[in-house]
All heavy atoms as an XYZ file, in Angstrom:
947
protein
N      96.825    -68.505     15.098
C      96.521    -67.093     14.890
C      95.115    -66.756     15.404
O      94.925    -65.743     16.056
C      96.669    -66.783     13.392
C      96.366    -65.368     13.037
S      97.632    -64.292     13.730
C      97.134    -62.766     13.094
N      94.142    -67.636     15.097
C      92.774    -67.383     15.523
C      92.681    -67.401     17.052
O      91.961    -66.606     17.649
C      91.830    -68.421     14.922
C      90.380    -68.144     15.198
C      89.486    -69.138     14.495
C      88.033    -68.797     14.769
N      87.126    -69.710     14.128
N      93.434    -68.295     17.686
C      93.426    -68.394     19.131
C      93.992    -67.112     19.768
O      93.458    -66.607     20.751
C      94.225    -69.609     19.594
C      94.081    -69.902     21.058
C      94.752    -71.206     21.417
C      94.502    -71.520     22.878
N      95.033    -72.819     23.253
N      95.065    -66.573     19.174
C      95.649    -65.338     19.685
C      94.654    -64.188     19.574
O      94.533    -63.360     20.467
C      96.933    -64.986     18.928
C      98.106    -65.853     19.300
C      99.332    -65.405     18.551
C     100.499    -66.320     18.846
N     101.709    -65.920     18.126
N      93.938    -64.129     18.453
C      92.949    -63.074     18.262
C      91.834    -63.192     19.284
O      91.384    -62.187     19.849
C      92.366    -63.112     16.840
C      91.296    -62.090     16.634
C      91.617    -60.754     16.451
C      89.958    -62.440     16.659
C      90.639    -59.789     16.283
C      88.968    -61.490     16.498
C      89.311    -60.170     16.303
N      91.386    -64.408     19.573
C      90.321    -64.627     20.548
C      90.764    -64.179     21.931
O      90.013    -63.517     22.657
C      89.916    -66.118     20.571
O      89.522    -66.503     19.254
C      88.770    -66.366     21.526
N      91.984    -64.519     22.316
C      92.518    -64.109     23.610
C      92.631    -62.585     23.660
O      92.255    -61.962     24.654
C      93.889    -64.781     23.885
C      94.550    -64.179     25.109
C      93.715    -66.279     24.051
N      93.116    -61.975     22.601
C      93.231    -60.519     22.545
C      91.857    -59.863     22.678
O      91.694    -58.893     23.426
C      93.900    -60.091     21.232
C      93.938    -58.610     21.052
C      94.843    -57.827     21.768
C      93.057    -57.977     20.189
C      94.866    -56.455     21.613
C      93.076    -56.620     20.031
C      93.984    -55.849     20.738
N      90.858    -60.364     21.970
C      89.506    -59.806     22.034
C      88.939    -59.950     23.443
O      88.288    -59.038     23.960
C      88.604    -60.493     21.024
N      89.189    -61.082     24.087
C      88.717    -61.303     25.447
C      89.358    -60.306     26.414
O      88.685    -59.700     27.248
C      89.016    -62.742     25.876
C      88.664    -63.027     27.297
C      87.334    -63.181     27.687
C      89.645    -63.127     28.266
C      86.996    -63.436     28.997
C      89.321    -63.384     29.584
C      87.994    -63.535     29.955
N      90.671    -60.117     26.308
C      91.364    -59.167     27.181
C      90.895    -57.734     26.932
O      90.754    -56.947     27.865
C      92.876    -59.283     26.998
C      93.496    -60.584     27.511
C      94.970    -60.640     27.146
C      93.301    -60.729     28.998
N      90.659    -57.402     25.686
C      90.156    -56.078     25.351
C      88.773    -55.853     25.968
O      88.495    -54.785     26.526
C      90.096    -55.898     23.835
C      89.726    -54.525     23.326
C      90.766    -53.501     23.771
C      89.619    -54.533     21.818
N      87.925    -56.861     25.907
C      86.587    -56.757     26.498
C      86.675    -56.602     28.016
O      85.932    -55.826     28.619
C      85.750    -57.979     26.134
N      87.583    -57.326     28.643
C      87.769    -57.204     30.087
C      88.224    -55.793     30.467
O      87.748    -55.212     31.432
C      88.808    -58.217     30.586
C      88.317    -59.614     30.875
C      89.485    -60.499     31.296
C      87.254    -59.614     31.948
N      89.141    -55.256     29.697
C      89.643    -53.915     29.969
C      88.521    -52.886     29.831
O      88.370    -52.003     30.660
C      90.798    -53.560     29.011
O      91.819    -54.534     29.170
C      91.355    -52.188     29.289
N      87.732    -53.015     28.772
C      86.636    -52.065     28.539
C      85.597    -52.144     29.647
O      85.118    -51.125     30.140
C      85.995    -52.323     27.183
N      85.247    -53.363     30.072
C      84.227    -53.490     31.111
C      84.765    -53.067     32.466
O      84.028    -52.634     33.324
C      83.690    -54.920     31.160
O      84.702    -55.807     31.582
N      86.067    -53.172     32.675
C      86.656    -52.783     33.948
C      86.598    -51.273     34.154
O      86.703    -50.795     35.273
C      88.098    -53.268     34.024
N      86.426    -50.512     33.090
C      86.369    -49.061     33.204
C      84.989    -48.557     33.599
O      84.820    -47.398     33.895
C      86.817    -48.418     31.905
C      88.280    -48.634     31.618
C      88.714    -47.934     30.345
O      87.915    -47.333     29.653
N      89.978    -48.024     30.041
N      83.985    -49.411     33.617
C      82.645    -49.014     34.055
C      82.627    -48.949     35.569
O      83.129    -49.835     36.246
C      81.596    -50.028     33.595
C      81.204    -49.916     32.152
C      80.073    -48.945     32.016
C      79.496    -49.033     30.624
N      78.722    -47.856     30.298
N      82.066    -47.879     36.105
C      81.944    -47.716     37.551
C      80.517    -47.312     37.882
O      79.798    -46.782     37.038
C      82.929    -46.658     38.089
C      84.366    -47.116     37.921
C      82.709    -45.312     37.435
N      80.118    -47.577     39.102
C      78.805    -47.148     39.576
C      78.995    -45.941     40.475
O      79.778    -45.985     41.419
C      78.100    -48.274     40.343
O      77.933    -49.393     39.469
C      76.738    -47.826     40.845
N      78.304    -44.885     40.140
C      78.338    -43.657     40.927
C      77.003    -43.548     41.663
O      75.943    -43.632     41.042
C      78.545    -42.418     40.029
C      79.831    -42.542     39.203
C      78.521    -41.144     40.850
C      81.094    -42.589     40.018
N      77.069    -43.390     42.963
C      75.855    -43.211     43.760
C      75.999    -41.943     44.587
O      77.106    -41.492     44.867
C      75.605    -44.402     44.708
O      76.737    -44.555     45.553
C      75.363    -45.686     43.943
N      74.877    -41.384     44.953
C      74.921    -40.184     45.770
C      73.548    -39.589     45.948
O      72.529    -40.264     45.773
N      73.545    -38.309     46.258
C      72.303    -37.587     46.477
C      72.400    -36.247     45.760
O      73.403    -35.538     45.890
C      72.089    -37.384     47.973
C      70.736    -36.848     48.339
C      70.453    -36.958     49.834
N      70.722    -38.253     50.420
C      69.921    -39.332     50.338
N      68.783    -39.247     49.692
N      70.241    -40.466     50.913
N      71.361    -35.917     44.999
C      71.296    -34.641     44.288
C      69.973    -33.974     44.638
O      68.919    -34.601     44.558
C      71.408    -34.865     42.780
N      70.050    -32.723     45.046
C      68.841    -31.999     45.442
C      68.808    -30.632     44.772
O      69.801    -30.160     44.238
C      68.779    -31.814     46.972
O      69.935    -31.095     47.384
C      68.710    -33.134     47.697
N      67.628    -30.022     44.822
C      67.461    -28.649     44.348
C      66.561    -27.923     45.341
O      66.252    -28.462     46.409
C      66.918    -28.616     42.916
C      65.528    -29.216     42.780
O      64.835    -29.399     43.805
O      65.108    -29.501     41.656
N      66.125    -26.746     45.003
C      65.324    -25.950     45.939
C      63.861    -26.373     46.003
O      63.103    -25.818     46.790
C      65.410    -24.474     45.553
O      64.839    -24.289     44.274
N      63.452    -27.364     45.213
C      62.042    -27.773     45.189
C      61.681    -28.703     46.342
O      60.547    -29.139     46.452
C      61.694    -28.440     43.855
O      62.298    -29.722     43.793
N      62.651    -29.059     47.183
C      62.423    -29.913     48.357
C      61.803    -31.256     47.979
O      60.871    -31.729     48.602
C      61.562    -29.194     49.386
C      62.208    -27.928     49.900
C      61.347    -27.206     50.886
C      62.036    -25.906     51.280
N      61.234    -25.034     52.068
N      62.345    -31.863     46.928
C      61.899    -33.199     46.527
C      60.766    -33.238     45.528
O      60.353    -34.311     45.104
N      60.220    -32.073     45.154
C      59.118    -32.069     44.191
C      59.595    -32.376     42.770
O      58.870    -32.970     41.988
C      58.384    -30.727     44.225
C      57.680    -30.391     45.542
C      57.067    -29.002     45.477
C      56.626    -31.434     45.861
N      60.802    -31.932     42.428
C      61.363    -32.206     41.104
C      62.330    -33.383     41.193
O      63.188    -33.396     42.057
C      62.161    -31.008     40.578
C      61.307    -29.818     40.256
O      60.123    -29.943     39.999
N      61.911    -28.652     40.269
N      62.188    -34.333     40.294
C      63.205    -35.368     40.176
C      64.352    -34.777     39.363
O      64.139    -34.134     38.343
C      62.646    -36.595     39.476
N      65.552    -34.962     39.836
C      66.721    -34.470     39.113
C      67.179    -35.546     38.160
O      67.268    -36.714     38.523
C      67.834    -34.082     40.106
C      67.342    -32.914     40.969
C      69.125    -33.740     39.382
C      68.251    -32.568     42.107
N      67.456    -35.149     36.926
C      67.967    -36.088     35.933
C      69.482    -36.126     36.013
O      70.130    -35.084     36.121
C      67.545    -35.680     34.525
C      66.078    -35.789     34.284
C      65.690    -35.391     32.882
O      66.474    -34.724     32.177
O      64.576    -35.753     32.487
N      70.033    -37.333     35.950
C      71.470    -37.522     35.859
C      71.718    -38.143     34.494
O      71.288    -39.262     34.222
C      72.001    -38.444     36.982
C      73.515    -38.544     36.912
C      71.546    -37.944     38.345
N      72.367    -37.383     33.607
C      72.545    -37.779     32.213
C      74.025    -37.993     31.935
O      74.859    -37.188     32.339
C      71.999    -36.687     31.257
C      72.150    -37.100     29.810
C      70.551    -36.381     31.578
N      74.339    -39.089     31.244
C      75.722    -39.360     30.856
C      76.055    -38.593     29.587
O      75.358    -38.702     28.584
C      75.955    -40.866     30.633
C      75.737    -41.627     31.941
C      77.346    -41.136     30.074
C      75.826    -43.118     31.804
N      77.124    -37.794     29.639
C      77.685    -37.086     28.484
C      76.722    -36.140     27.786
O      76.918    -35.799     26.633
C      78.262    -38.061     27.462
C      79.488    -38.745     27.996
O      80.158    -38.239     28.880
N      79.791    -39.909     27.475
N      75.684    -35.712     28.463
C      74.726    -34.770     27.897
C      74.197    -35.224     26.534
O      73.919    -34.429     25.653
C      75.351    -33.377     27.792
C      74.305    -32.286     27.830
O      73.200    -32.553     28.320
O      74.585    -31.180     27.357
N      74.086    -36.525     26.371
C      73.640    -37.121     25.115
C      72.278    -36.595     24.686
O      72.067    -36.291     23.518
C      73.576    -38.655     25.260
O      74.852    -39.116     25.679
C      73.187    -39.321     23.967
N      71.375    -36.462     25.624
C      70.022    -36.029     25.267
C      70.009    -34.614     24.706
O      69.319    -34.335     23.729
C      69.106    -36.117     26.485
C      68.919    -37.527     27.047
C      68.106    -37.468     28.327
C      68.250    -38.421     26.034
N      70.759    -33.725     25.304
C      70.797    -32.346     24.802
C      71.386    -32.268     23.398
O      70.925    -31.501     22.560
C      71.597    -31.456     25.744
O      70.932    -31.342     26.968
N      72.408    -33.068     23.138
C      73.000    -33.067     21.798
C      72.001    -33.568     20.762
O      71.945    -33.040     19.661
C      74.267    -33.914     21.784
C      75.440    -33.233     22.464
C      76.755    -33.862     22.101
N      76.759    -35.298     22.194
C      77.284    -36.000     23.204
N      77.842    -35.373     24.209
N      77.262    -37.301     23.195
N      71.211    -34.563     21.121
C      70.215    -35.072     20.179
C      69.137    -34.031     19.884
O      68.615    -33.971     18.783
C      69.555    -36.338     20.724
C      70.383    -37.603     20.666
C      69.647    -38.743     21.360
C      70.700    -37.983     19.235
N      68.809    -33.217     20.856
C      67.732    -32.253     20.664
C      68.160    -31.013     19.886
O      67.352    -30.134     19.628
C      67.124    -31.856     22.014
C      66.276    -32.973     22.614
S      65.119    -33.750     21.449
C      63.947    -32.432     21.187
N      69.406    -30.951     19.460
C      69.820    -29.840     18.597
C      69.117    -29.927     17.244
O      68.948    -28.936     16.563
C      71.338    -29.835     18.437
C      72.037    -29.362     19.691
C      73.522    -29.308     19.522
C      74.161    -28.855     20.837
N      75.592    -28.879     20.795
N      68.739    -31.131     16.864
C      67.962    -31.342     15.639
C      66.771    -32.227     16.006
O      66.768    -33.418     15.721
C      68.821    -31.992     14.558
C      68.127    -32.035     13.213
O      66.977    -31.551     13.107
O      68.729    -32.558     12.269
N      65.737    -31.662     16.667
C      64.657    -32.475     17.224
C      63.846    -33.261     16.201
O      63.400    -34.357     16.496
C      63.773    -31.466     17.961
C      64.201    -30.134     17.507
C      65.576    -30.260     16.932
N      63.670    -32.734     14.999
C      62.877    -33.461     14.007
C      63.571    -34.744     13.580
O      62.952    -35.796     13.469
C      62.608    -32.584     12.778
C      61.619    -31.488     13.039
C      61.341    -30.706     11.784
C      60.347    -29.589     12.082
N      60.078    -28.780     10.902
N      64.868    -34.663     13.359
C      65.615    -35.825     12.893
C      65.836    -36.850     14.004
O      65.825    -38.046     13.759
C      66.972    -35.386     12.335
C      67.789    -36.536     11.784
C      69.091    -36.055     11.203
O      69.110    -34.988     10.568
O      70.093    -36.764     11.384
N      66.022    -36.398     15.240
C      66.439    -37.288     16.319
C      65.354    -37.601     17.344
O      65.638    -38.216     18.354
C      67.634    -36.664     17.052
C      68.831    -36.524     16.154
O      69.179    -37.443     15.439
N      69.454    -35.362     16.191
N      64.132    -37.198     17.103
C      63.084    -37.347     18.117
C      62.901    -38.785     18.590
O      62.855    -39.036     19.792
C      61.760    -36.803     17.606
C      60.665    -36.898     18.657
C      59.494    -35.998     18.318
N      58.374    -36.210     19.194
C      58.308    -35.768     20.437
N      59.298    -35.104     20.945
N      57.249    -35.986     21.185
N      62.811    -39.748     17.701
C      62.570    -41.131     18.134
C      63.759    -41.682     18.917
O      63.588    -42.368     19.922
C      62.249    -42.031     16.940
O      63.356    -42.093     16.066
N      64.969    -41.345     18.494
C      66.160    -41.783     19.224
C      66.200    -41.133     20.606
O      66.509    -41.775     21.612
C      67.417    -41.436     18.436
C      68.671    -42.014     19.009
C      69.857    -41.757     18.099
C      71.100    -42.427     18.640
N      72.259    -42.189     17.794
N      65.858    -39.850     20.657
C      65.820    -39.120     21.925
C      64.841    -39.789     22.890
O      65.162    -40.029     24.055
C      65.411    -37.665     21.679
C      65.121    -36.882     22.926
C      66.149    -36.252     23.619
C      63.827    -36.772     23.418
C      65.885    -35.519     24.777
C      63.558    -36.051     24.568
C      64.584    -35.432     25.249
O      64.327    -34.728     26.383
N      63.646    -40.094     22.423
C      62.627    -40.689     23.294
C      63.063    -42.063     23.808
O      62.830    -42.392     24.974
C      61.291    -40.783     22.560
C      60.623    -39.442     22.265
C      59.385    -39.624     21.401
C      60.285    -38.707     23.559
N      63.692    -42.862     22.946
C      64.198    -44.177     23.391
C      65.275    -44.014     24.455
O      65.276    -44.687     25.474
C      64.747    -44.977     22.214
C      63.695    -45.663     21.374
C      64.312    -46.685     20.436
N      65.446    -46.195     19.686
C      65.399    -45.556     18.509
N      64.230    -45.325     17.950
N      66.492    -45.155     17.895
N      66.211    -43.107     24.215
C      67.324    -42.920     25.152
C      66.849    -42.290     26.461
O      67.390    -42.597     27.518
C      68.413    -42.069     24.518
C      69.148    -42.789     23.411
S      70.429    -41.774     22.674
C      71.678    -41.896     23.945
N      65.857    -41.426     26.399
C      65.346    -40.757     27.587
C      64.799    -41.764     28.594
O      64.823    -41.533     29.794
C      64.261    -39.764     27.179
C      63.765    -38.890     28.310
C      64.520    -37.809     28.737
C      62.566    -39.160     28.945
C      64.083    -36.997     29.776
C      62.115    -38.352     29.977
C      62.875    -37.281     30.394
O      62.444    -36.488     31.413
N      64.314    -42.898     28.094
C      63.745    -43.925     28.959
C      64.738    -45.037     29.279
O      64.418    -45.954     30.019
C      62.503    -44.514     28.298
C      61.415    -43.489     28.118
C      60.259    -43.991     27.286
O      60.290    -45.092     26.763
N      59.228    -43.191     27.172
N      65.943    -44.952     28.761
C      66.954    -45.995     28.931
C      67.882    -45.639     30.087
O      68.611    -44.642     30.028
C      67.758    -46.145     27.632
C      68.664    -47.347     27.639
O      69.037    -47.827     28.724
O      69.010    -47.806     26.543
N      67.866    -46.427     31.156
C      68.661    -46.126     32.340
C      70.166    -46.262     32.122
O      70.941    -45.969     33.015
C      68.202    -46.985     33.514
C      66.843    -46.566     34.024
C      66.426    -47.294     35.271
O      67.166    -48.174     35.761
O      65.338    -46.973     35.781
N      70.576    -46.676     30.944
C      72.011    -46.671     30.638
C      72.497    -45.257     30.348
O      73.691    -44.981     30.411
C      72.321    -47.568     29.436
C      72.149    -49.045     29.732
C      72.422    -49.859     28.514
N      71.441    -49.509     27.484
C      71.533    -49.876     26.215
N      72.558    -50.565     25.796
N      70.595    -49.527     25.351
N      71.578    -44.355     30.024
C      71.943    -42.987     29.657
C      71.441    -41.931     30.629
O      72.026    -40.865     30.747
C      71.420    -42.651     28.255
C      71.910    -43.605     27.210
C      71.086    -44.597     26.702
C      73.214    -43.536     26.749
C      71.551    -45.485     25.745
C      73.682    -44.424     25.799
C      72.841    -45.393     25.301
O      73.307    -46.269     24.371
N      70.326    -42.200     31.274
C      69.730    -41.193     32.165
C      68.988    -41.889     33.305
O      68.315    -42.893     33.094
C      68.783    -40.244     31.383
C      67.663    -40.987     30.717
C      68.233    -39.150     32.269
N      69.170    -41.379     34.504
C      68.398    -41.841     35.656
C      67.820    -40.604     36.344
O      68.273    -39.484     36.126
C      69.240    -42.662     36.671
C      69.775    -43.935     36.032
C      70.360    -41.841     37.267
N      66.830    -40.826     37.162
C      66.216    -39.753     37.924
C      66.362    -40.052     39.409
O      66.318    -41.206     39.814
C      64.740    -39.614     37.549
C      64.581    -38.975     36.184
C      63.263    -39.366     35.519
N      63.325    -39.113     34.084
C      63.859    -39.944     33.199
N      64.403    -41.075     33.577
N      63.875    -39.639     31.912
N      66.504    -39.012     40.188
C      66.610    -39.198     41.625
C      65.268    -39.629     42.195
O      64.215    -39.359     41.614
C      67.041    -37.897     42.318
O      66.101    -36.873     42.005
C      68.439    -37.484     41.880
N      65.310    -40.304     43.338
C      64.056    -40.626     44.023
C      63.626    -39.417     44.857
O      64.233    -38.348     44.768
C      64.201    -41.902     44.860
C      65.152    -41.758     46.038
O      65.542    -40.619     46.386
O      65.508    -42.796     46.631
N      62.594    -39.577     45.679
C      62.051    -38.439     46.431
C      63.026    -37.880     47.460
O      62.877    -36.738     47.908
C      60.748    -38.839     47.123
O      61.008    -39.891     48.046
N      64.052    -38.647     47.820
C      65.059    -38.148     48.771
C      66.295    -37.602     48.062
O      67.227    -37.143     48.707
C      65.504    -39.259     49.732
O      66.198    -40.266     49.004
C      64.318    -39.859     50.475
N      66.324    -37.696     46.727
C      67.465    -37.213     45.958
C      68.505    -38.277     45.653
O      69.506    -38.004     44.992
N      68.277    -39.502     46.104
C      69.251    -40.580     45.884
C      69.260    -41.006     44.413
O      68.231    -41.036     43.749
C      68.930    -41.776     46.767
N      70.460    -41.336     43.918
C      70.606    -41.827     42.546
C      71.752    -42.833     42.484
O      72.620    -42.869     43.344
C      70.860    -40.675     41.559
C      72.237    -40.083     41.688
C      73.297    -40.572     40.930
C      72.483    -39.050     42.582
C      74.571    -40.033     41.070
C      73.748    -38.515     42.720
C      74.792    -39.008     41.962
N      71.730    -43.628     41.425
C      72.808    -44.571     41.129
C      72.848    -44.753     39.626
O      71.814    -44.982     38.992
C      72.546    -45.915     41.816
O      73.578    -46.832     41.509
N      74.048    -44.622     39.039
C      74.190    -44.742     37.588
C      75.543    -45.358     37.265
O      76.523    -45.113     37.948
C      74.017    -43.367     36.886
C      73.886    -43.527     35.379
C      75.119    -42.407     37.275
C      73.388    -42.274     34.668
N      75.584    -46.209     36.229
C      76.836    -46.798     35.765
C      77.360    -45.972     34.600
O      76.608    -45.598     33.715
C      76.637    -48.253     35.321
C      76.454    -49.171     36.505
C      76.486    -50.641     36.185
N      77.624    -51.130     35.423
C      78.852    -51.346     35.900
N      79.127    -51.087     37.157
N      79.809    -51.818     35.126
N      78.662    -45.700     34.633
C      79.261    -44.882     33.579
C      80.715    -45.282     33.395
O      81.318    -45.922     34.263
C      79.166    -43.407     33.957
N      81.278    -44.909     32.260
C      82.700    -45.113     32.011
C      83.499    -44.059     32.764
O      83.007    -42.957     33.013
C      83.017    -45.000     30.516
C      82.486    -46.179     29.716
O      82.376    -47.287     30.280
O      82.190    -45.987     28.528
N      84.741    -44.384     33.076
C      85.601    -43.442     33.788
C      85.813    -42.140     33.020
O      86.009    -41.088     33.615
C      86.958    -44.081     34.086
C      86.972    -45.088     35.225
C      88.339    -45.762     35.314
C      86.615    -44.432     36.537
N      85.763    -42.193     31.689
C      86.002    -40.986     30.893
C      84.717    -40.220     30.569
O      84.754    -39.239     29.849
C      86.769    -41.316     29.613
C      86.015    -42.288     28.738
O      85.051    -42.899     29.172
N      86.456    -42.447     27.507
N      83.571    -40.633     31.128
C      82.306    -39.933     30.918
C      82.192    -38.715     31.830
O      82.954    -38.545     32.776
C      81.120    -40.857     31.211
C      80.872    -41.883     30.123
O      81.324    -41.667     28.982
O      80.235    -42.904     30.419
N      81.191    -37.893     31.527
C      80.822    -36.765     32.373
C      79.355    -36.919     32.732
O      78.544    -37.289     31.884
C      81.041    -35.429     31.630
O      82.423    -35.321     31.300
C      80.635    -34.240     32.481
N      79.008    -36.663     33.983
C      77.614    -36.705     34.405
C      77.069    -35.290     34.470
O      77.721    -34.382     34.991
C      77.478    -37.362     35.782
C      77.897    -38.817     35.886
C      77.621    -39.343     37.294
C      77.203    -39.677     34.855
N      75.879    -35.118     33.922
C      75.192    -33.831     33.939
C      73.978    -33.959     34.850
O      73.151    -34.849     34.673
C      74.749    -33.432     32.527
C      75.906    -33.052     31.641
C      76.718    -34.006     31.063
C      76.199    -31.714     31.412
C      77.797    -33.656     30.266
C      77.265    -31.349     30.618
C      78.056    -32.327     30.056
O      79.129    -31.968     29.266
N      73.872    -33.066     35.816
C      72.763    -33.050     36.758
C      71.852    -31.900     36.351
O      72.292    -30.752     36.263
C      73.287    -32.848     38.188
C      74.146    -33.986     38.651
C      75.494    -34.031     38.326
C      73.599    -35.020     39.396
C      76.290    -35.088     38.737
C      74.390    -36.079     39.820
C      75.732    -36.114     39.490
N      70.562    -32.224     36.098
C      69.629    -31.235     35.565
C      68.306    -31.283     36.307
O      67.821    -32.359     36.637
C      69.347    -31.518     34.082
C      70.573    -31.511     33.211
C      70.221    -31.898     31.785
C      71.450    -31.811     30.920
N      71.115    -31.823     29.509
N      67.728    -30.103     36.523
C      66.418    -30.002     37.134
C      65.730    -28.745     36.592
O      66.389    -27.746     36.302
C      66.544    -29.922     38.657
O      65.272    -29.841     39.259
N      64.422    -28.792     36.503
C      63.621    -27.693     35.975
C      63.906    -26.401     36.742
O      63.862    -26.373     37.974
C      62.139    -28.065     36.068
C      61.200    -27.013     35.553
C      61.171    -26.683     34.204
C      60.350    -26.349     36.409
C      60.305    -25.717     33.725
C      59.475    -25.385     35.945
C      59.461    -25.074     34.595
O      58.598    -24.118     34.124
N      64.217    -25.341     35.998
C      64.484    -24.006     36.521
C      65.678    -23.946     37.483
O      65.714    -23.140     38.404
C      63.244    -23.413     37.173
C      62.156    -23.111     36.173
C      61.083    -22.288     36.780
N      60.119    -21.929     35.744
C      59.000    -21.303     35.973
N      58.677    -20.935     37.200
N      58.177    -21.018     34.998
N      66.635    -24.831     37.260
C      67.861    -24.836     38.051
C      69.053    -24.905     37.105
O      68.949    -25.445     35.999
C      67.886    -26.019     39.018
C      66.931    -25.864     40.147
N      65.578    -26.070     40.012
C      67.132    -25.488     41.434
C      64.985    -25.846     41.168
N      65.909    -25.494     42.052
N      70.166    -24.364     37.532
C      71.389    -24.431     36.727
C      71.942    -25.853     36.759
O      71.999    -26.472     37.828
C      72.435    -23.449     37.272
C      72.036    -21.977     37.264
C      73.104    -21.142     37.971
C      71.821    -21.486     35.845
N      72.312    -26.358     35.604
C      72.868    -27.709     35.503
C      74.303    -27.718     36.023
O      74.983    -26.694     36.033
C      72.860    -28.180     34.047
O      71.548    -28.231     33.569
N      74.741    -28.900     36.436
C      76.132    -29.101     36.838
C      76.694    -30.272     36.053
O      76.011    -31.274     35.851
C      76.250    -29.413     38.331
C      76.052    -28.240     39.224
C      76.394    -28.567     40.669
O      77.280    -29.366     40.945
N      75.672    -27.953     41.586
N      77.936    -30.135     35.614
C      78.627    -31.211     34.899
C      79.854    -31.615     35.714
O      80.649    -30.753     36.104
C      79.051    -30.734     33.511
N      79.981    -32.915     35.963
C      81.107    -33.412     36.745
C      81.716    -34.639     36.079
O      80.995    -35.581     35.740
C      80.653    -33.777     38.156
C      80.102    -32.615     38.982
C      79.393    -33.123     40.213
C      81.220    -31.676     39.361
N      83.031    -34.661     35.889
C      83.691    -35.838     35.316
C      83.574    -37.030     36.269
O      83.753    -36.887     37.481
C      85.153    -35.411     35.180
C      85.166    -33.929     35.326
C      83.971    -33.573     36.143
N      83.274    -38.188     35.712
C      83.119    -39.402     36.512
C      84.393    -39.697     37.305
O      84.335    -40.083     38.471
C      82.727    -40.600     35.618
C      82.788    -41.912     36.382
C      81.328    -40.377     35.038
N      85.562    -39.490     36.697
C      86.837    -39.758     37.389
C      86.940    -39.037     38.729
O      87.539    -39.532     39.664
C      88.021    -39.347     36.514
C      88.288    -40.272     35.378
C      89.597    -39.907     34.693
N      89.760    -40.644     33.465
C      90.170    -41.906     33.407
N      90.448    -42.551     34.504
N      90.295    -42.509     32.247
N      86.340    -37.844     38.820
C      86.416    -37.069     40.064
C      85.395    -37.532     41.101
O      85.448    -37.113     42.248
C      86.228    -35.584     39.774
C      87.385    -34.990     39.000
C      87.243    -33.512     38.865
C      88.467    -32.946     38.155
N      88.423    -31.489     38.054
N      84.442    -38.378     40.688
C      83.387    -38.829     41.583
C      83.645    -40.215     42.168
O      83.024    -40.591     43.158
C      82.038    -38.828     40.851
C      81.597    -37.492     40.251
C      80.311    -37.669     39.468
C      81.439    -36.449     41.336
N      84.530    -40.971     41.555
C      84.781    -42.350     41.974
C      85.305    -42.383     43.407
O      86.228    -41.665     43.767
C      85.788    -43.039     41.019
C      86.170    -44.421     41.526
C      85.211    -43.121     39.623
N      84.665    -43.223     44.217
C      85.108    -43.412     45.588
C      84.779    -42.279     46.539
O      85.277    -42.239     47.655
N      83.938    -41.344     46.112
C      83.583    -40.205     46.956
C      82.099    -40.220     47.275
O      81.300    -40.791     46.540
C      83.935    -38.889     46.258
C      85.417    -38.717     46.036
C      85.714    -37.383     45.419
C      87.219    -37.251     45.229
N      87.565    -36.086     44.469
N      81.752    -39.544     48.364
C      80.355    -39.336     48.685
C      79.873    -38.181     47.807
O      80.326    -37.043     47.951
C      80.202    -38.978     50.158
C      78.781    -38.791     50.584
C      78.641    -38.429     52.057
O      79.675    -38.275     52.725
O      77.508    -38.292     52.508
N      78.990    -38.475     46.870
C      78.546    -37.475     45.907
C      77.298    -36.773     46.441
O      76.260    -37.385     46.645
C      78.251    -38.125     44.531
C      77.770    -37.081     43.535
C      79.478    -38.849     44.015
N      77.433    -35.481     46.699
C      76.326    -34.650     47.159
C      76.244    -33.431     46.247
O      77.155    -32.609     46.213
C      76.548    -34.202     48.605
C      76.633    -35.320     49.639
C      77.060    -34.770     50.988
C      75.314    -36.053     49.751
N      75.153    -33.326     45.510
C      74.963    -32.251     44.540
C      73.795    -31.381     44.993
O      72.733    -31.890     45.343
C      74.655    -32.827     43.131
C      75.716    -33.819     42.688
C      74.443    -31.714     42.123
C      77.087    -33.240     42.508
N      73.990    -30.070     44.972
C      72.917    -29.124     45.281
C      72.803    -28.173     44.099
O      73.688    -27.350     43.863
C      73.246    -28.356     46.570
C      72.261    -27.280     46.924
C      70.946    -27.846     47.384
C      70.034    -26.718     47.875
N      68.700    -27.149     48.115
N      71.721    -28.308     43.329
C      71.512    -27.439     42.181
C      70.952    -26.089     42.624
O      70.103    -26.012     43.518
C      70.562    -28.093     41.173
C      71.060    -29.398     40.542
C      70.048    -29.915     39.528
C      72.413    -29.229     39.886
N      71.430    -25.029     41.986
C      71.054    -23.660     42.311
C      69.987    -23.189     41.333
O      70.056    -23.457     40.145
C      72.301    -22.742     42.222
C      71.945    -21.308     42.507
C      73.381    -23.240     43.175
N      69.003    -22.442     41.852
C      67.937    -21.912     41.018
C      68.474    -20.934     39.972
O      69.397    -20.178     40.243
C      66.900    -21.156     41.858
C      65.864    -22.048     42.472
C      64.768    -21.241     43.132
O      64.944    -20.918     44.317
O      63.764    -20.942     42.455
N      67.840    -20.949     38.777
C      68.141    -19.946     37.770
C      67.565    -18.618     38.230
O      66.558    -18.582     38.919
C      67.501    -20.312     36.424
C      68.081    -21.517     35.777
C      67.357    -21.853     34.465
O      66.215    -21.380     34.248
O      67.936    -22.595     33.678
N      68.175    -17.543     37.828
C      67.641    -16.215     38.163
C      66.754    -15.717     37.071
O      66.861    -15.942     35.958
C      68.776    -15.215     38.412
C      69.478    -15.543     39.726
O      68.849    -16.039     40.643
N      70.752    -15.258     39.789
């Protein structure tokens, strides 16, 4: 019985890890490289900031953790690992955010152009 459980747990772990994908691409805005664009998984940071006093320390830890958020380089290039059922949020100062399901990005050339807020 214990052996069957171990095999089941191993297969479950393989299935879960197989759903992780790496999404790479380029995201730009109208600042011509002056603003780094944040790529956030599942908008986790925004949800935490709904109650900033309670979640501030968790927010700060996650903000620096590349498992949840990455920033584009000066050319707009980014790379992030996410689950197939996640959504990526692209954000930049004074620009409208874009949300895209990871499933729609897999295997595609990802090019994001954020539009200025009015």
